[in-house]
N, C-alpha and C positions, 0 to 999 in steps of 0.2 A: 504494500500500500504506500502511496506517495500523499503526502499532505502538504498544501501549500497556503500559507495565511495570505489572504488577499487584502483584506481591509480591517482596520480598526476603526471604531467611530465612536465619539462621545456625543450624546444628544442631551440638551438641557432644556427642559420645557418650563417656561415662565410667562408671567403675566406682563406685557408691555416691554418686551424687548425693544430697542430702538436700531433698526438696521443700518440707519444713516450714520451711526456712531463709528462704523469701520473705516474711518479716515486713516490716512497714512500717519498723522500725528498720534492717533489712539493706538494704532498698531505698535508704534515704537514706544510710546510712554508707558503702556501696559505691559511691555516686555514680550508680547506675542511675537514681535518682529524685530530683529536687530538691525537689519538693513532692508530697504525697499527693493534693491536691484535683483532680488530673488523673486519677486512677483511676476506672474505672467499678466502683464497690464492689459493685453487684448482679451482676457477672458474674466476680467473683474467687472463686477456691477455693483453700483452704490446708489441706492434710492431710499426714499423714507418708508417703502414696504417691503423691500427685499434687497440683501447685499450677498455677493458672492466674492471671496477672495481665493485666488488659486496661485499657488507657489510652484516654481520650477520643477521641485521635488515630487509634485503630484498631491501634496497636501491641500485640501479644501476646507474653506471655512465658509458656512451658508448661515445667515442671520435673516429670519422674518420676525414679526411681531410676537410669535409664541415660540419660537425655536431657534436654539443656537446649536449648530451641528458641526463637528470638525472630524474629516475622514482621511485617513493615511494608511499606507501599508508599511510606515515607518515606526515600528514598535510603540512606544508608549508616548509620541509625540502629541496626539490628540489630547491626552490626558493632562499633560504639562501645561498646554495651551489653554484647556478648559479651567484648570485652576486660575491660571493668570487672568482669564477672562472674568471668572466670579469675583476675584479681589478687585478688578477695575470697575465692575458694575455693580458693586456690593449692596446697593439699595434695591435691586430689581427682586420681587418675590417670585420665587421658584415654585414648582410643584411636582416636578419628577426629573430624574437622570436616568439615562440609558446608556449602557456600556456594551458595545456590539463587537463581534468577531464574525468575519466572513472566511471560511476555510474552504478550499477546494479539495476533494478527495479523488485521487486518481489511481488508475492500475489496480482496481479492486472489483469484485463481483458486485456492483451496485444494485443490479437487477435482483439478484437473491436477497440481498439486504432490504430492499423495498418491499419484496413479496413477503418477507418475514414480518415486517412492520405493518404493512398496510393491508387490511382486509380485502379492499377493493381494487387494489393496484394502482391508487392514486400516483401520479407524478410528484406530489408533494405531501410531506408527512410532518405533522407538528407533534411535538412531545414537550410535556412539562417536566423539567428536570427536578430531582429531589432536593435541590438547594431552594426551591419555592420561589425564587425571584429571577428564573430563568427560563425563557421559552427557546425550543430549538426548533428550527425548520429545516428539513432536508429537501432539495430539489435535484430531481435526476436531470444530469446534463445529457448522459447516454448510459449504455450498459456498464461501463467501466469507471464512469466517473459522476460526482454529484457535488453540490454546492451546499455546505452547512452554515446555517446562520445561527449564532448564539445571541441571545438579547437578554442581558441582565438588567432588570428595571429596579428602581429605587424611588418610592414615594418619599415626598418631603412634607414636612409640617406645612399647613397651608400659610402660614404667616412667615414662614422661614425665607429670609433673603438670601440672595446668592453668596453674600458676605458672611453669612452664618452657617453655611453648610460644613457640617463636620466630617463628611465623607471625603477621604483623601482619594482622589481619581486614580492616581498612579498605583497607590496600594491595592485598590479594588481591581485595577487592570492586571496587576500581578497575580493576585489571588484568583481572579476569573480565568486567566490565562492558564493557570495550573488545573482548574476544573475542566476548562475546555480539552486540554491535551489528555487528562484522565478519561474523560468521556470518549474521546476519539480511540485512545489506546485499548480501552474496554469493549468497544462496539465495533471497531473496523479491523 
């Protein structure tokens, strides 16, 4: 079996994110960006309803009024950026955090595995994992490969501001990464 981590992402759901905040000066001052010459300027969008920042290394930040999302295949980078963002916009009220992993499984009898899990032969199987806060979705690519998405979710106290979040995103990413690897090793 071959496993390839495709994307790590952090999603922060909150009330009243301000997408237009993702200016050059905000990116530098918050520590999200050390320099601006590593941005793909032709792919960046900055409006009052939606913003997207794309870096040369593939890291992407998306911000709309209800969601801050960082995606990358660069280990823990989205989670480091998420902590910096929360510190910079510390008065925004949040209501949930999601830590996600996409893993491609290859060189494996995916068809047999789906047949075992899915009573009706579905191309997509959803599993609630024993940790309680994790949903796992398996999508068949072909008979020897599949995409496995792990979504760890954390509800926040309704009055908790992003600056008050006690959750350390990097520590949770590390812990969840171990859960992902254990699940894959035990099931594939």
